[in-house]
C-alpha positions, 0 to 999 in steps of 0.5 A: 103616188102611182108612177109609171116609167116607160123605157126602151129595153130592160131596167136591168141594162148596164149603161149609166142612163139605165142605172139612173132609171133603176136607182130612181125606181128604187128610191120612189118605191122606198118612199112609198110610191108604186112604180109600174114599168112599161118596157118597150122593145129596142128600135132603130130610129126610123122603126121607132117613129113607125110605132106611133101608129101602133094600136098595141103600143097604145094599149101597152101605155094604157096604165092607171098612174098619176104621172108617167115618167118616160126615158127620153131615149124612147122618144121616137116611139112616143112623139105622136103617141103621147098626144093620145095618153090621158095622164101627165108625162115627165121626161127623164132626159139623160142625153139628147140626140140633137146635142150630138154632131151627127149627119141627121142632127136637124132631123133629131132636133125636129123630132125631139122638139115635137116630143118634148112639146108633148110632156108636162115637165122634164127631169134633167141630169145636169144644168147643161142638159136642162139648158138644151131642154129649155131651149127646145121649149120645156119650161118646167124642169128639175136638175137631179144629177145621178149619184156616183156611189156605185163603188164608194171605196175607202181611199185616203189622201195618203193612198192617192199621194202614194199611187201618184208616184208610181210608173208608168202613168196608168190611164183608164177609159170606161164606156161603151166603145162608140164614136161619141165616146172619143176613144179614137181621139184618146189613142191618137193622143197617147200616140203623140204624148212623150211619156210612159203611158199604159192605157186600159180600155174598159167597155163593150164594143157597141159599134163593131166598125169603130172598135176595129178601126181603133184596134187597127190604129193601135197596131199601126202606131205600134201601141199594142204594148201600152194599150190593152182592151179589157172588154166589159168587166164585172163590178169587182174587176172594174173597181180594181182597175179604177183603184190601180189607175191614175187618170180616167180619160173619156174625151167624149164628143158630147156627154149629157152628164158623164157619171163615169167621171164621178165614179172615177173621182170616187177613187181619186182619179182626175178626169180627162174630159171634153168641154162639150156637154155636161162634164163641166157641171161636175169637173173643174178644169185644172182642179179636178180635171183636164178639159179639152176640146173634142177631137183634139189629140194634141191637147190630150197629149199635152195633158197626159204629159203634164200628168206624167211629169208633174206627179205633185199636181197629179196627186193634188188633183186626185185629192180634189177629185175625191173631195168633190165626189164626197160633196156630191148629192146622193140618190136620196137627194136626187129622188127627193127632187124628182118626187117633188116635181112629180107631185107638182105635175100630178097635182097630188098632196102630202108628198114629203122629201 
């Protein structure tokens, strides 16, 4: 097949969504498909909407493909432009703005509904995302979750058991530091917990005001000795940090999937995650994770205290997390699911899994 992929920014960017797109392109090419990239400049939301009257954008999208994949993140620039395109379109949906509790959520929902009305099908990273997409009117979908094999470490149940006995309880947060990721709530939970805890924050300061507010809260609560900001780490540095941790805590206000939980599980780390969004597709409360409501630092404090005081439970959940990681579909299976949908939408034949 001749496949296109339209996205904002560069395929080489480092977030989980871009890694998904990159691995999908690699898989399609390995299967013999040609993939043409259409990389659009990053836009503020209102500026992206103005792109829909752009002749140059229309010309950039005039490519010879059997089917075009579009990263849904670029939907502001495509919501009207799509109606002028001649090829079938499949949207890759990692995360819908309409799913987040924002001031402008009604606007985002209206625009995303109109965008999804222009596509022929959607690739969804979780069953939760698929449910939201179908509610917005798309009836042709496939759930193709990302694999979490970024590190794929060698770690045994015995390693997990031995690490669980070590003090203090080592918590790691991994993600771009934005309000949606819930670092502020996590810090409040650490402050309220009656336990010896060391929290390492890994991630780029994507929202400067939010980062400064969190740092100020850490100082004012006297947490500077137990909360450290590592910034963005190389893969080797992040791997070492995950290997040395006990729990991965990212209590997001919403996640479409949350590949970081799976990457933590590869190291036998139970997840402390929010019930909002797709995390529940991947982690099981009380078995491989502790799920809390968004914006509930008291619940976070209780779960951290349980991890700190019951190390047998911590070890058991770590073993279960590692086992769940090993049972998760790999990129080959994800790519095969997507290729079957693309072939169906494009009307091509002879595509095998």
